[in-house]
N, C-alpha and C positions, 0 to 999 in steps of 0.2 A: 402923553404919553405917559402920565401920573395923574394918580386923583390928590391923591399926600401923601405928604413924607412927616413922619413924628419921630422926635427927635428924645430920648427919655435919659438920666444918670441919676445916680445915687448922689447926697450930696451930705457928707458926712460933719458933723460937728468940730474938725480940725478945718475944714474949707471954706472959703468966702465964695457963696452961692452965685457972686456976681460975676468970680472968678470961669467957673464952670458954664454959668451963660455964655460967659465971654465964647470959650473950647467949643461949645455948641452951634454958639452965632460963626463962627470962624470954618463950618465946613456947612451948615447950612444956613444962608441967612433969612430976616426977615418971619422970624417962629415969632410966634405967640406963646407966651409961657403962664403953666400953673405949675403949683408948687404942692406938695402933699404930704403931711406932716406924718411920718411913720415909726416914729418912738425915735429909734436908736439913729435914725438917718432921714432926711426929705426925699423923697422922690419930685425931680424935675423934670416937667415934661414942655416940650416946647414941638408943637403944629404947624402948618402952613401947605396953601392951597395956590402959592403962587407958582406958575409955570416955569420962573427960573431957579427955582430954589435950588437945581439939582447943579447950578453951573460953575457953583464953586468947587463942589466934586469930582467937576469933568475935568475942571482947570489944574486942580490939585493933584488928581491922577495924571496929567500929562506933564507939569512940573517936574512932578518927581521921578518920572520915568516910570511907572509902577502899575502902567496898564494891565501886563499880564498877571500882577500877583491881586490886583482889584477885579480882575475877570475872578480868577479863580473863587473868591472869595464871596463876591456877588454868586455866583453861580451855587458855591456851597448853602449861603443863606438864601438864596431861591424855593421858596414854599405857597405852592399855591397862585394867589395874588399879592403876593407880598414878598420882599426882598429885606433881606433882616441882616445886617453886619456890624459889627461891633469893632470901636476902636480905641486908640489907649487917648486917654483924657490928656492927660499931660503935653502931649503931643498936639492934642487938638488945640491945644493955648496955646501953643506955638504957632499955630498955622499949619500946621503939618498931618499927613494923616499917615496914620503907623497901625495895622494890622495887630498887633501885638497886643492884646489886650489885658495879660498878667499886669495886674496891678493891683498895691494894697487900695486904693481909691476906686476899684472897678473901672469899666469901660463906658463909654457913651456909647447907645445904640440908636442903631439909626433904621429906621423900618418904614419904607418906600410902596405905598401901595397901589399895582398898579393892575391895569386888565392886560395888559400885554409885557408881560417880565423878558420872555426873550429881545423884542424891539428894544427897550429900556438898558440894559445890559448891551447889544450892540452901538446902541448911544453914549452910553457913557464909560465901557470900556470894550475897546473892539477888541478881537484878536487881534494879536501882533507878527512879525517875522521881522528878526534883526530889530524888534524896537519900531517898526511902522505899522502904524493900522493896515491891518487889509480887507476889512469888513466896510 
């Protein structure tokens, strides 16, 4: 359903890089990390092609009952063969998804590379009626 998932976040000097990694892994497990020094911050990037990589997001969207919100953000972030969403870093550290990316520490950016974005969106965050998936 997807080729690769890439997750990025800026890590500022006031942050613990291991905690930022944990926040990213709480959303997308089995990431392989790289860090790039950008002077004022580090760019932390994780990648995976594991076919189960999106199952945690799938569970979080349902567990938090945010399918409609998730669907709207997925559709808004759909560009060709990529879907880009941004989530709140501190919420991710707590194991939650929050699409309010406004934070002085910046968001976690999730980039899903897929040849069939509409199918992926239907699976990950289907349309609902009264909170029940209808697709």
